C-alpha positions in Angstrom: 24.9 -33.7 54.3 23.5 -36.7 52.4 20.6 -37.0 54.8 19.7 -33.4 54.4 19.8 -33.7 50.6 17.6 -36.9 50.8 15.1 -35.1 53.0 14.9 -32.1 50.6 14.5 -34.4 47.6 11.8 -36.4 49.2 9.9 -33.3 50.3 10.1 -31.9 46.8 8.8 -35.2 45.4 5.9 -35.3 47.8 4.9 -31.7 47.0 5.2 -32.5 43.2 2.9 -35.5 43.6 0.5 -33.5 45.7 0.3 -30.8 43.1 -0.2 -33.2 40.3 -3.0 -35.0 42.3 -4.7 -31.6 43.0 -4.5 -30.6 39.4 -6.1 -33.9 38.3 -8.8 -33.6 40.9 -9.6 -30.1 39.9 -9.7 -31.0 36.2 -11.9 -34.0 36.8 -14.3 -31.9 38.9 -14.6 -29.3 36.2 -15.2 -32.1 33.6 -18.0 -33.4 35.9 -19.7 -30.0 35.7 -18.6 -28.5 39.1 -18.2 -24.7 39.4 -14.8 -23.2 39.7 -15.0 -22.7 43.4 -16.2 -26.3 43.9 -13.4 -27.6 41.7 -10.9 -25.6 43.6 -12.2 -27.0 46.9 -11.9 -30.5 45.6 -8.3 -29.8 44.4 -7.4 -28.4 47.8 -8.9 -31.4 49.6 -6.9 -33.7 47.3 -3.7 -31.7 48.0 -4.2 -31.9 51.7 -5.0 -35.6 51.6 -1.8 -36.4 49.8 0.3 -34.4 52.3 -1.6 -36.0 55.2 -0.9 -39.5 53.8 2.8 -38.7 53.3 3.0 -37.5 56.9 1.3 -40.6 58.2 3.6 -42.9 56.2 6.6 -41.0 57.4 5.4 -41.3 61.0 4.8 -45.0 60.6 8.2 -45.7 59.0 10.3 -43.5 61.2 10.7 -46.0 64.1 12.0 -48.6 61.6 15.0 -46.4 60.6 15.9 -44.9 64.0 
């Protein structure tokens, strides 16, 4: 039960960090003069990058704990 709760909490935290990063990237793109579609594209790329990085870190650390 504790492991499942830890996994859910970690997943929620990663998604929150990804959303905050995407929001910041979109805002910075708009401040730089990008159009709304371009800013949305940059935000989506930042969101995907954070999720990819989290998956890579998880895959790298998994053998240490199993």
